[in-house]
C-alpha positions as CSV (number, residue, x, y, z in Angstrom):
1,M,0.4,0.0,-0.1
2,P,1.3,3.1,-0.8
3,H,2.3,5.9,2.1
4,S,1.4,9.2,2.8
5,A,3.5,11.5,1.5
6,R,5.0,14.3,3.1
7,P,3.6,18.3,3.3
8,F,6.5,20.5,3.8
9,P,6.0,23.1,6.8
10,D,5.0,26.2,4.5
11,A,2.6,24.2,2.8
12,L,0.3,23.2,6.3
13,R,-2.8,25.2,5.6
14,A,-5.7,25.8,8.6
15,A,-8.0,22.8,8.9
16,G,-12.1,23.3,9.3
17,L,-14.0,23.4,6.0
18,A,-13.9,19.7,6.1
19,A,-15.4,19.7,9.0
20,L,-18.1,22.3,7.8
21,A,-19.3,20.2,4.7
22,A,-19.9,17.3,6.2
23,L,-22.1,18.5,8.4
24,T,-23.8,20.5,5.6
25,L,-24.2,17.1,3.4
26,L,-25.6,15.5,6.8
27,L,-28.1,17.9,7.9
28,W,-31.1,16.1,4.9
29,P,-31.3,12.7,5.1
30,G,-31.7,12.9,0.9
31,C,-28.7,15.2,0.2
32,G,-26.3,13.6,-2.2
33,S,-22.9,13.9,-2.1
34,L,-22.1,15.6,-5.0
35,E,-23.5,19.1,-3.8
36,D,-20.6,21.9,-4.8
37,T,-19.3,22.1,-1.0
38,G,-15.9,22.5,-0.1
39,G,-13.9,19.9,2.1
40,V,-11.1,17.9,1.8
41,V,-10.3,15.9,-1.8
42,T,-7.4,13.6,-1.6
43,L,-5.2,12.8,-4.7
44,N,-2.9,9.4,-5.2
45,G,-0.3,9.0,-7.3
46,Q,3.3,7.6,-8.9
47,V,5.9,9.0,-10.7
48,L,7.5,6.7,-13.2
49,S,11.2,7.1,-14.7
50,A,10.0,7.3,-18.6
51,E,13.0,5.3,-19.6
52,T,13.6,2.4,-17.3
53,N,10.0,2.6,-15.7
54,N,11.3,2.7,-11.8
55,P,9.8,4.5,-9.5
56,I,11.6,8.3,-8.8
57,A,11.6,8.9,-5.0
58,G,12.2,11.8,-4.1
59,A,10.4,13.7,-6.4
60,F,8.3,17.2,-5.5
61,V,5.0,17.1,-6.5
62,R,3.3,21.2,-6.2
63,V,-0.6,21.4,-6.3
64,L,-1.7,24.5,-8.0
65,P,-3.2,27.1,-7.3
66,Y,-2.6,26.3,-3.4
67,D,1.1,25.6,-4.0
68,L,1.0,22.6,-1.4
69,L,4.3,21.1,-2.2
70,F,5.0,16.9,-1.6
71,E,7.7,14.9,-1.9
72,T,7.3,10.8,-3.9
73,N,7.7,8.3,-1.3
74,A,10.6,5.1,-2.2
75,Q,7.7,3.4,-4.5
76,G,7.3,7.2,-6.3
77,R,4.0,7.1,-4.5
78,F,2.5,10.2,-2.8
79,T,-0.9,11.2,-1.6
80,A,-1.4,14.4,-1.1
81,E,-4.8,15.8,1.1
82,V,-6.4,19.0,-0.4
83,E,-8.9,21.7,0.9
84,I,-11.1,23.1,-1.5
85,D,-13.4,25.4,-1.4
86,S,-15.3,23.7,-4.3
87,T,-15.3,21.9,-7.3
88,M,-12.4,23.1,-9.2
89,T,-9.6,22.0,-11.5
90,L,-6.4,21.0,-10.0
91,T,-2.9,21.4,-11.8
92,L,0.0,19.0,-10.5
93,S,3.2,20.0,-12.1
94,V,6.3,17.4,-10.9
95,T,9.8,17.9,-10.9
96,K,13.1,15.7,-9.8
97,E,17.1,16.9,-11.0
98,G,18.0,15.6,-14.4
99,F,14.2,15.0,-15.1
100,A,11.8,17.0,-17.3
101,T,9.2,18.9,-15.7
102,G,6.0,16.8,-15.7
103,T,2.6,18.3,-15.8
104,S,-1.7,17.4,-14.9
105,T,-4.8,18.3,-14.7
106,V,-7.6,17.1,-12.1
107,L,-11.0,18.0,-11.5
108,A,-11.3,18.1,-7.6
109,V,-14.4,17.1,-5.6
110,A,-14.6,17.1,-1.7
111,E,-14.8,14.3,-0.2
112,R,-13.4,12.2,-2.8
113,T,-10.3,10.2,-3.4
114,I,-8.7,10.7,-6.8
115,D,-6.0,8.2,-8.4
116,V,-3.8,11.0,-10.6
117,P,-2.7,9.9,-13.7
118,V,1.3,8.0,-13.4
119,F,3.9,11.0,-13.7
120,R,6.3,9.5,-16.6
121,L,9.4,12.3,-16.3
122,T,11.7,11.7,-19.3
123,P,15.6,11.4,-18.6
124,L,17.4,14.7,-19.5
125,G,19.4,14.3,-22.7
126,G,18.0,11.2,-22.2
127,T,15.0,8.8,-24.2
128,T,11.6,6.9,-23.7
129,S,12.7,4.2,-26.5
130,G,13.9,1.3,-23.5
131,T,10.7,1.9,-21.1
132,E,10.2,-2.1,-20.2
133,S,9.6,-4.1,-17.0
134,G,9.6,-7.9,-16.2
135,R,7.0,-9.9,-16.0
136,A,4.0,-9.9,-14.0
137,A,4.9,-10.6,-9.9
138,S,2.3,-9.0,-7.5
139,I,-1.0,-7.0,-7.5
140,L,-1.9,-4.2,-5.2
141,L,-4.5,-1.1,-4.9
142,A,-3.5,1.6,-6.5
143,G,-6.7,3.8,-4.9
144,Q,-10.3,3.5,-4.6
145,S,-12.5,6.5,-4.9
146,A,-14.5,5.7,-1.5
147,Q,-14.3,4.1,1.2
148,T,-18.3,3.6,2.1
149,I,-20.4,3.8,0.2
150,G,-24.5,3.3,0.0
151,V,-27.1,0.4,0.0
152,R,-29.1,1.1,-3.6
153,E,-31.8,4.3,-3.7
154,S,-30.5,5.6,-0.3
155,G,-29.4,9.0,-1.4
156,A,-26.2,8.5,-1.3
157,Q,-22.8,7.3,-3.5
158,E,-24.1,3.5,-4.8
159,V,-21.0,3.1,-6.7
160,A,-16.6,3.1,-5.8
161,E,-14.2,2.5,-8.5
162,L,-11.1,0.6,-6.8
163,T,-7.7,1.2,-9.1
164,F,-5.3,-2.6,-9.1
165,Q,-1.9,-1.7,-10.1
166,V,0.2,-5.1,-11.4
167,A,3.7,-4.7,-10.7
168,D,6.6,-7.2,-11.6
169,S,9.5,-8.5,-9.0
170,L,11.1,-5.3,-8.5
171,G,8.3,-3.2,-8.0
172,R,7.7,-1.5,-11.7
173,P,4.8,-1.0,-13.2
174,V,3.9,-3.7,-16.0
175,T,4.2,-2.0,-19.1
176,V,1.2,-3.5,-22.2
177,D,4.1,-5.6,-23.6
178,N,3.8,-8.5,-20.2
179,A,-0.2,-7.3,-19.7
180,V,-2.0,-9.7,-17.9
181,T,-5.7,-10.1,-18.0
182,V,-7.1,-8.8,-14.0
183,R,-10.1,-11.3,-13.0
184,F,-11.7,-9.9,-9.5
185,R,-14.4,-11.2,-7.2
186,F,-15.8,-10.9,-3.9
187,G,-14.0,-12.1,-0.9
188,A,-17.0,-11.6,0.9
189,S,-20.1,-9.8,0.3
190,P,-23.7,-9.0,1.7
191,G,-25.0,-10.3,-1.7
192,E,-28.8,-8.3,-2.6
193,G,-27.4,-7.1,-5.9
194,A,-24.0,-5.5,-5.0
195,F,-22.2,-6.7,-7.9
196,L,-18.2,-5.8,-9.5
197,H,-18.4,-4.7,-13.0
198,P,-16.4,-6.0,-15.4
199,E,-15.6,-9.0,-14.1
200,S,-12.4,-8.6,-15.7
201,V,-9.8,-6.4,-17.5
202,R,-6.3,-6.3,-19.2
203,T,-3.9,-4.0,-17.7
204,D,-2.5,-0.9,-19.6
205,N,0.8,0.5,-20.2
206,N,1.0,1.2,-16.6
207,G,0.0,-2.3,-14.8
208,R,-3.5,-0.9,-13.4
209,A,-6.5,-2.6,-14.2
210,A,-9.5,-1.2,-12.6
211,V,-13.1,-2.3,-11.9
212,T,-16.2,-0.4,-10.2
213,L,-18.5,-1.8,-7.1
214,S,-21.9,-1.5,-7.4
215,S,-24.3,-1.5,-4.2
216,G,-26.8,-3.9,-3.5
217,T,-30.1,-3.1,-1.4
218,R,-28.6,-4.8,1.6
219,A,-25.7,-3.2,3.9
220,G,-22.3,-4.5,5.5
221,V,-19.1,-5.2,4.0
222,V,-17.9,-5.7,0.7
223,Q,-14.5,-7.2,0.0
224,V,-12.8,-7.4,-3.3
225,V,-10.3,-9.6,-5.2
226,A,-8.1,-9.2,-7.9
227,E,-6.4,-12.1,-9.6
228,A,-4.2,-13.0,-12.7
229,T,-2.8,-15.7,-14.0
230,V,1.1,-16.0,-15.2
231,E,2.6,-19.2,-16.5
232,G,0.4,-21.6,-14.6
233,R,0.8,-19.3,-11.2
234,T,-2.0,-17.0,-9.4
235,L,-1.2,-13.9,-8.7
236,R,-3.7,-12.4,-6.0
237,S,-4.6,-8.7,-4.4
238,Q,-5.0,-8.4,-0.8
239,P,-9.4,-8.1,0.0
240,V,-9.7,-4.8,-0.3
241,A,-12.8,-3.7,2.4
242,I,-15.2,-1.1,1.5
243,T,-18.7,-1.3,3.7
244,I,-21.9,-0.5,2.3
245,H,-24.1,1.9,4.9
246,G,-27.9,1.5,4.8
247,G,-30.0,3.7,2.7
248,L,-32.7,6.3,4.8
249,P,-35.1,6.1,7.9
250,D,-37.9,3.7,8.2
251,Q,-41.1,4.0,10.4
252,A,-40.7,0.1,10.9
253,H,-37.2,0.6,12.5
254,F,-37.0,4.1,13.9
255,S,-36.6,3.2,18.3
256,V,-36.2,6.1,20.8
257,G,-35.9,5.3,24.5
258,P,-34.3,7.1,27.5
259,G,-31.4,6.1,29.3
260,R,-33.4,6.0,32.5
261,V,-37.2,6.2,32.4
262,N,-37.1,7.6,35.7
263,F,-35.4,10.3,37.3
264,P,-35.5,13.0,40.0
265,G,-36.4,15.8,37.5
266,L,-38.0,17.1,39.6
267,R,-36.1,18.0,42.4
268,T,-33.8,19.8,41.2
269,F,-33.0,21.8,38.1
270,G,-29.9,21.0,35.5
271,L,-30.0,17.4,35.8
272,T,-29.4,15.4,32.8
273,N,-31.2,12.5,31.3
274,P,-30.0,10.7,28.0
275,V,-32.5,9.6,25.3
276,S,-31.4,7.9,22.4
277,V,-32.4,6.5,18.8
278,I,-31.8,3.4,16.8
279,V,-32.4,3.8,13.0
280,G,-32.8,1.4,10.3
281,D,-33.8,1.3,6.8
282,R,-36.6,-0.2,5.5
283,Y,-34.6,-3.7,5.1
284,G,-33.5,-3.2,8.3
285,N,-29.9,-2.1,8.0
286,P,-28.5,0.9,10.0
287,V,-28.8,4.3,8.3
288,R,-25.9,5.9,6.3
289,P,-23.9,7.2,9.2
290,G,-24.9,10.8,9.6
291,T,-28.7,10.9,9.7
292,A,-30.2,13.6,11.6
293,V,-32.5,13.1,13.9
294,Y,-34.5,15.8,16.1
295,F,-36.2,16.1,18.9
296,T,-38.7,17.7,20.8
297,T,-40.0,17.8,24.5
298,S,-43.6,18.5,26.0
299,H,-40.9,19.3,29.7
300,G,-37.9,20.3,30.1
301,V,-34.9,20.9,28.0
302,I,-33.3,18.2,25.0
303,E,-30.6,18.9,22.9
304,G,-32.1,19.7,19.7
305,S,-30.6,16.7,17.3
306,V,-28.0,14.2,16.5
307,L,-26.7,12.3,13.8
308,T,-26.7,9.1,13.5
309,D,-23.8,7.0,14.0
310,A,-22.0,3.2,11.8
311,Q,-24.6,1.9,13.9
312,G,-27.9,3.5,13.3
313,R,-27.2,5.2,17.2
314,G,-27.6,8.6,18.4
315,A,-28.2,10.2,21.3
316,V,-28.8,13.7,23.3
317,T,-29.5,14.7,26.5
318,L,-32.4,15.9,28.4
319,L,-32.4,18.3,31.0
320,S,-34.8,18.8,34.3
321,A,-36.1,22.2,33.6
322,N,-38.6,24.5,33.0
323,P,-41.6,23.9,32.3
324,L,-42.1,20.9,35.0
325,P,-44.9,18.1,34.4
326,E,-47.4,18.5,37.2
327,D,-48.1,14.6,37.0
328,G,-43.8,14.2,36.6
329,I,-44.5,12.8,33.2
330,A,-42.8,14.3,30.5
331,V,-42.5,12.8,26.5
332,V,-40.1,13.3,24.4
333,T,-40.6,12.8,20.4
334,A,-38.1,12.5,17.6
335,T,-38.6,13.1,14.1
336,T,-36.1,12.4,10.9
337,A,-37.6,11.6,7.0
338,D,-38.0,8.4,5.1
339,A,-37.0,7.9,1.3
340,N,-40.3,10.0,0.0
341,R,-39.2,13.0,2.9
342,Q,-42.2,12.1,4.5
343,P,-41.6,12.2,8.7
344,V,-40.6,8.9,10.8
345,T,-41.6,10.2,14.0
346,S,-41.3,8.0,17.9
347,R,-42.1,9.2,21.0
348,T,-41.5,8.0,24.9
349,A,-41.9,9.1,27.8
350,V,-39.8,9.6,30.9
351,V,-40.6,10.4,34.5
352,F,-39.6,13.5,36.2
353,S,-40.0,12.3,40.2
354,G,-39.9,14.4,42.9
355,L,-39.1,13.8,46.8
356,P,-39.6,10.6,48.3
357,R,-43.3,9.6,50.5
358,I,-43.5,7.0,53.2
359,S,-46.7,6.0,54.0
360,V,-47.5,3.4,56.6
361,T,-50.4,1.4,58.0
362,P,-51.2,0.6,61.0
363,D,-49.0,3.8,63.0
364,R,-47.9,1.8,66.0
365,A,-44.9,-0.3,66.8
366,R,-46.4,-4.1,67.8
367,L,-45.5,-8.0,67.9
368,D,-47.3,-10.0,65.1
369,Q,-48.6,-7.0,63.2
370,T,-49.2,-6.9,59.6
371,Y,-47.8,-3.4,58.0
372,Q,-49.2,-2.4,54.6
373,L,-45.7,0.5,53.1
374,V,-46.1,2.7,50.3
375,V,-43.0,4.7,48.6
376,D,-44.0,6.9,46.4
377,D,-43.0,10.6,45.3
378,Q,-44.8,13.5,45.4
379,N,-47.5,12.6,42.8
380,G,-47.8,9.0,43.0
381,N,-45.1,7.5,40.7
382,P,-42.1,5.5,41.6
383,L,-39.0,6.7,42.6
384,V,-35.8,6.2,40.6
385,G,-34.0,2.3,40.1
386,G,-31.6,2.1,42.6
387,T,-33.6,3.5,45.3
388,T,-33.4,1.5,48.7
389,I,-36.1,0.5,51.3
390,R,-35.5,-0.5,54.4
391,V,-37.4,-1.9,57.0
392,R,-36.2,-2.6,61.1
393,V,-37.1,-3.6,64.5
394,E,-35.9,-2.5,67.3
395,G,-36.8,-4.8,70.8
396,T,-36.2,-7.6,73.0
397,Q,-36.2,-11.0,70.5
398,V,-38.0,-9.2,67.1
399,Q,-37.5,-9.5,64.0
400,A,-39.0,-7.8,60.5
401,V,-40.3,-10.4,57.7
402,G,-41.5,-9.8,54.3
403,S,-40.5,-6.9,52.0
404,T,-38.1,-5.3,54.7
405,D,-34.9,-5.3,52.1
406,I,-36.0,-3.6,49.0
407,T,-33.7,-2.3,45.8
408,L,-36.2,-0.6,43.3
409,D,-36.2,-1.2,39.5
410,D,-36.8,1.5,36.8
411,T,-39.8,3.1,36.0
412,A,-41.9,0.5,33.6
413,F,-45.3,2.0,31.4
414,L,-47.7,0.2,30.3
415,N,-49.0,0.4,26.5
416,G,-49.6,4.6,26.6
417,L,-46.9,7.5,27.8
418,T,-49.7,8.6,30.2
419,Y,-49.9,9.2,34.1
420,D,-52.5,6.4,34.0
421,D,-49.7,3.9,32.1
422,V,-47.0,4.1,34.8
423,V,-46.6,0.5,36.9
424,R,-47.1,1.3,40.5
425,G,-48.7,-1.0,42.8
426,P,-46.6,-4.5,44.3
427,G,-43.1,-4.9,44.4
428,V,-42.9,-0.9,43.0
429,T,-44.5,1.6,45.3
430,T,-46.6,-0.4,48.0
431,F,-44.9,-3.2,49.5
432,A,-46.0,-5.5,53.1
433,F,-44.0,-6.5,56.2
434,R,-44.7,-8.0,59.6
435,T,-42.8,-8.2,62.8
436,A,-42.4,-11.4,64.4
437,S,-40.9,-13.4,67.0
438,A,-37.0,-14.1,66.6
439,A,-35.7,-17.2,67.3
440,P,-34.6,-16.9,71.1
441,D,-30.5,-16.3,71.7
442,D,-28.6,-19.0,73.8
443,G,-29.5,-18.7,77.5
444,N,-32.7,-16.2,76.6
445,A,-35.3,-18.7,76.4
446,D,-37.4,-16.8,78.8
447,V,-37.2,-13.6,77.7
448,T,-40.8,-11.7,76.1
449,P,-40.6,-11.0,72.9
450,E,-41.3,-7.3,72.2
451,V,-41.3,-4.3,69.8
452,E,-39.8,-1.1,70.7
453,S,-39.6,0.2,67.7
454,V,-39.9,-0.2,63.5
455,T,-37.8,2.1,61.3
456,I,-38.5,2.4,57.7
457,T,-35.6,4.1,56.1
458,V,-36.1,5.3,52.0
459,S,-32.9,6.5,50.1
460,G,-31.5,7.5,46.9
461,E,-31.2,9.9,44.6
462,N,-34.9,11.8,44.6
463,G,-33.9,11.9,48.9
464,T,-33.2,9.9,52.2
465,L,-36.3,9.9,54.0
466,E,-36.9,7.8,57.7
467,L,-39.8,7.3,59.7
468,V,-40.0,5.7,62.9
469,L,-43.4,3.9,64.5
470,T,-42.8,3.7,68.3
471,R,-45.0,1.8,70.9
472,N,-47.0,4.3,72.9
473,G,-46.6,7.8,71.3
474,P,-47.2,9.1,67.6
475,A,-44.5,8.1,64.4
476,L,-42.1,10.0,63.8
477,S,-39.2,11.1,61.5
478,R,-35.6,12.4,62.5
479,T,-34.8,13.0,59.1
480,P,-34.2,16.8,58.9
481,D,-37.1,19.1,57.5
482,A,-39.1,15.7,57.2
483,V,-42.9,16.3,58.0
484,V,-44.6,13.6,59.6
485,L,-48.7,13.8,59.2
486,H,-51.4,12.1,60.9
487,R,-54.9,10.1,60.7
488,P,-57.8,9.6,63.2
489,D,-57.6,6.1,61.2
490,G,-53.7,4.9,62.3
491,H,-52.5,5.4,59.0
492,A,-48.8,8.1,59.0
493,T,-46.9,9.4,56.1
494,A,-43.6,11.1,56.3
495,R,-42.6,13.4,53.3
496,L,-40.0,16.5,52.9
497,D,-40.9,20.0,52.3
498,P,-39.7,20.9,49.1
499,P,-36.5,23.2,48.4
500,S,-36.7,26.8,47.0
501,R,-36.0,26.6,43.6
C-alpha cells in the first residue's frame, strides 16, 4: 500500500472547512454527496522514469493554485490531501533533478479520493525507447474512490472505483508488452444485488486495471479481490474492504428511548438523562451514518438534534428544567424523514420524579403486626431505580419479615405514555411486612419478645427519608425538613418539604 507523502511545513493550511462541509451534507437525509461544497480531496499518484519504468523517489509534487508541496516515497508514490472551497480543477507539477518536469490536471471534488494518472518523467538528454518491465509478480491496490458507499436508492454514493496495479519482481508497473488479464471477485459480500463490473480487464501500459463496485439493497462489508494468472501461477491481491451503509430511515425500524425512564427531575434543575435513537432502513440495516434526527420535549429542555453513527445510533441529553410536568410525566418526540421525505416519528415517556414519601398503616409498633407500606413521590409516581427501602425492628427478640430490604428497578410504562400508564403497585410502590418473634438467643429462652420501634428508611437520588413507629407515641422522623402527618384511622405519612428553587 502507498504511504502518505510528507507535506512541507510551509504547505500546511488551516483545518475546519471539511467538518463544516460534511455537516452541511448530512443535515438532510436525502442530500447527495455531489453538492458543490468545500472539503478535503485526496490525490493518489505515482512518479516513474519514462526510460526505465522504475519509481522515482524524492520527486517534488506541487499542487496549484494552492502551492502545496509533497514528496514521493521510495515507491515513487504520493498522497496529497488538499482542502478546496468547491469543485475545481487542480494542476499538479512534478519535478526531479535530472528529469524534465511533468504536469497533469484533475477535477477535484470534495470528500473524494482521486487516482492521478501516472507521471512518467523523461531523463534530461535521455530517451523513452527503453521503457520496459518484467513479468507480473504482484497485484497491489493503487487507489479507491471511496471507503464507504450507500445501499441502492439511499441518496448516497452507490458506486466505488478500485484501481489495482500489477508490478514485476522489482516493483515496476508492468508495461503493455507484459500485460495480464486481471479478474475481480468478492471475498465477502452481503449479497442482495451488489456486483462488480467488469468481471475482468487487461492491464494498461501503467500496469493498472480498474473495477467498479455497485451496491445492492443490503448493508455490510464487501471485500474485493483482484487475481491474475501468470505462467500457471495465480497472483492475488489482499482483500480490499469497502463498507456499504444503509439507506434512509423507515418508520418500522425507528426506535427511541431514555437512558432512565425515571430520573429525579422534579427535585432540582439541571439533572441530565440521555435519550437514544436507533434508526434502520427498510431492510433492517442501520441507516447511513450522519442521518439527522430531531428532538422535542413536552417538559424540560432537550438537545435539538443528533447525527447517527455507523450503527444507526444517536443520543441527546434531556435536562430537568421549566416547564416541569405537573403529574411528573414528560413526552419526548424524535423525528427524521424517509425516502419520500415524509416524517418518521417516535415518542417515549420519561418520569420526572420528586421527593420521597412514606405512608404506613398502622402507625404503632406492635408484635405480630402486618403493615401496609407505600413509598412514592408527591405525585404518586415511583422513585428512581436504585432506591433502597429498609425496615428495621428494635426490641427484644423480634424481627421484621416480608418486604424489609428492597432495591427498586427503573420505572416502566404499560401500553401508553400517560400518567395512568405508569406501573405502580406491589414491588414498585406498595409493600407489606410483619413484625414477629425471633429465635431466642442461647440463655434467653425465657425472655418475652417485645417491639420497641419500627424504622422505615428510604434512600436514593430522590432523597433520604426516615419514618419511625413507636410503641406508645405517634410516628416521628429524625430526617431534617421532614414532616409527619397522622390520620385518625391509624395511618402515618412522612414527606420532605420541597426546597425553594
